[in-house]
C-alpha positions in Angstrom: 147.9 307.2 54.6 151.4 307.7 55.1 153.9 305.4 53.7 155.5 302.4 55.8 158.9 300.7 55.8 157.7 297.4 55.5 157.5 294.6 53.3 154.3 293.0 53.0 154.2 289.1 52.1 150.2 288.2 53.3 147.3 290.1 53.5 144.9 289.0 55.6 141.0 290.4 54.8 138.0 290.2 56.8 134.8 289.8 54.3 131.8 291.7 55.6 132.1 295.2 56.2 135.6 294.9 54.8 136.3 293.0 51.9 132.6 292.7 50.4 130.3 295.9 49.9 126.9 296.3 51.8 125.2 294.2 49.4 127.7 291.7 49.7 129.7 292.4 46.5 133.5 292.7 45.8 134.2 295.6 43.8 136.0 295.2 40.7 138.8 297.9 41.8 139.1 295.2 44.9 139.1 292.3 42.8 141.8 293.8 40.9 144.0 295.2 43.8 143.9 291.8 45.0 144.9 290.1 41.6 147.7 292.8 41.3 148.9 291.7 44.8 148.6 288.1 44.2 150.7 288.4 40.7 153.6 290.3 43.1 153.9 286.8 45.2 151.8 288.6 48.0 149.8 285.7 49.7 145.7 286.8 50.2 143.7 284.7 53.0 140.3 285.4 53.6 139.8 285.8 57.5 136.2 285.3 58.6 133.3 284.7 61.3 131.7 282.9 58.1 131.5 279.2 57.9 133.6 277.8 55.2 130.4 276.9 52.7 129.6 280.8 52.6 133.0 282.2 52.1 134.6 279.8 49.9 133.0 280.8 46.6 134.3 284.5 47.2 137.7 282.8 47.6 137.5 281.1 44.4 136.2 283.8 42.5 138.9 285.6 43.5 141.4 282.8 42.5 142.7 282.8 45.8 145.5 279.8 46.5 146.6 280.1 49.7 144.5 279.4 53.3 141.4 280.2 54.5 140.4 281.4 58.1 136.7 280.6 59.1 134.7 281.0 62.2 136.9 283.4 63.6 139.6 281.0 63.8 137.7 278.2 64.6 138.8 276.4 61.3 141.5 276.8 58.8 141.5 275.1 55.6 143.7 275.4 52.4 141.8 276.3 49.0 142.1 272.4 48.2 139.3 272.2 51.2 142.1 270.4 53.2 141.3 270.7 57.0 144.6 272.4 58.8 143.2 273.0 62.1 139.7 272.7 63.9 138.7 274.4 67.6 135.5 273.2 69.0 133.4 273.8 71.6 131.8 271.5 73.9 128.4 270.5 73.3 126.9 270.9 76.7 128.2 274.5 76.7 126.5 274.7 73.5 123.3 274.0 74.8 123.8 276.1 77.9 124.6 279.0 75.9 121.8 278.5 73.4 119.3 278.3 76.3 120.5 281.3 78.1 120.3 283.6 75.1 116.9 282.2 74.9 115.9 283.6 77.9 117.3 286.9 77.5 115.2 286.9 74.0 117.8 287.0 71.8 118.5 286.1 68.4 121.1 283.5 67.6 122.9 281.5 65.2 125.1 278.6 65.5 127.8 276.9 63.3 128.7 273.2 63.4 131.3 271.2 61.4 128.5 270.4 59.3 125.8 272.9 59.4 124.7 276.6 60.3 121.8 276.8 62.5 119.5 280.3 62.4 116.9 280.6 65.2 116.5 276.7 65.7 118.7 274.3 67.6 119.2 270.7 67.0 117.5 267.9 69.2 120.6 266.6 70.6 123.3 269.1 70.8 125.7 265.9 71.1 125.2 264.8 67.3 127.5 267.9 65.9 130.6 269.3 66.5 130.6 272.8 67.3 132.8 275.7 66.4 131.0 278.9 67.0 127.9 280.6 68.5 126.1 283.7 67.6 123.7 286.6 69.3 122.3 289.7 68.4 119.7 292.1 69.7 118.9 295.6 68.8 118.5 296.6 72.4 121.5 297.7 73.6 121.0 297.4 77.1 119.8 293.7 76.7 123.0 292.8 74.8 124.9 294.5 77.5 123.2 292.4 80.2 123.9 289.2 78.4 127.4 289.7 77.7 127.9 290.2 81.5 126.2 287.1 82.1 128.5 285.1 79.5 131.4 286.3 80.8 131.0 284.6 84.1 131.7 281.5 81.8 134.9 280.1 81.4 136.8 279.0 78.7 135.3 281.3 76.2 136.3 284.3 73.9 134.0 287.0 73.7 134.1 289.3 70.2 131.5 290.7 68.0 131.1 291.2 63.9 128.5 294.2 64.0 128.0 296.5 67.4 124.3 294.8 67.7 125.6 291.2 67.9 128.3 288.8 70.3 130.4 286.3 68.8 131.5 283.1 70.9 134.7 280.9 70.2 136.7 278.7 72.2 138.9 280.7 74.5 142.3 281.9 72.7 140.6 281.3 69.0 140.5 284.3 67.0 141.5 285.6 63.8 145.3 286.5 65.3 146.0 283.3 66.6 145.1 281.2 63.5 147.2 283.5 61.1 150.4 283.2 63.4 149.5 279.3 62.7 149.4 280.5 58.8 152.3 282.7 59.6 154.7 279.6 60.8 153.4 277.1 57.8 154.7 279.7 55.1 157.7 281.1 57.2 156.5 284.2 57.6 156.6 286.7 60.3 153.7 288.5 61.8 155.4 291.7 61.3 155.5 290.6 57.4 151.3 290.5 57.3 148.5 293.5 56.6 145.4 292.7 58.3 142.1 294.4 57.4 138.7 294.6 59.4 135.6 296.3 60.7 134.5 294.7 63.8 135.5 293.2 67.1 136.4 290.1 65.7 139.4 291.3 64.0 141.0 293.2 67.1 143.7 290.7 67.4 144.9 290.0 63.9 145.0 294.0 63.5 147.1 294.1 67.0 149.0 291.6 65.9 149.9 292.4 62.3 152.9 294.2 61.2 150.3 296.7 59.5 146.6 296.5 60.9 144.3 298.8 59.3 140.4 299.7 59.8 137.9 300.3 57.5 136.4 303.4 57.4 132.9 301.8 58.5 135.2 300.1 61.3 133.7 300.2 65.1 135.9 303.2 66.9 137.5 300.6 69.1 139.2 298.9 65.9 139.8 302.6 64.4 141.8 303.3 67.5 143.7 300.0 67.5 144.6 300.0 64.0 147.7 301.8 62.3 145.9 303.4 59.7 142.4 304.0 58.5 141.2 303.5 54.8 138.0 304.3 53.2 134.6 302.3 53.8 133.6 299.0 52.5 131.6 300.7 50.1 134.2 302.9 48.5 136.8 300.4 47.9 138.4 300.6 51.0 140.3 297.2 50.8 141.6 298.2 47.1 142.7 301.8 48.5 144.8 300.0 51.2 146.4 297.4 48.9 147.0 299.9 46.2 149.0 302.1 48.8 150.8 300.0 50.9 151.6 297.2 48.7 151.4 298.3 45.0 152.9 302.0 45.0 
């Protein structure tokens, strides 16, 4: 990694495959690098496909004070758990996608504003407000056919968080759009932020940031889109990127 001539004022971090090790921990080196960045008045934001309940404890453990991007940009929260923005998927469309997933034999999970469903469905989709739906299959040809079928639906943003899955948000809702909103609130430019990620749901924020960093374990498309590639999530890749571009 070579040096760049940018002053980074905000760091946005994906969680799974990025901030977190394979056993879902934050390494001591990464924790320390984040603390040192914050001590220099650099804001740190978690930008994740996870829902609020499963990412907030990590943000709290890190002592973060800024915003949280959850459900791939489906929601933006403050660390005081104040909702800044929410983008919902129509309940009838959610039920249609769920049924199609079952036809294709896909594994499925769904994030509503009040609950996460894994492998099950509610009796009545209209009783919940929906943020995201995800599918997975370890048969690549099956996943590809299902993606083609979903691509005919209007108003969807299709990404993934691992090579064997597919995640769906409303069209135009992604981590990049959420970070643009946060930059507006903090009076920052996208050019002043560094983003780090490993999967297709990180693509927009890596492309739109002043400095986009791919993890060493990132999908190849992310490495090609990024400005630099750091080490893997099990070898302190996030810490090394922060040390090199923010703390040096």
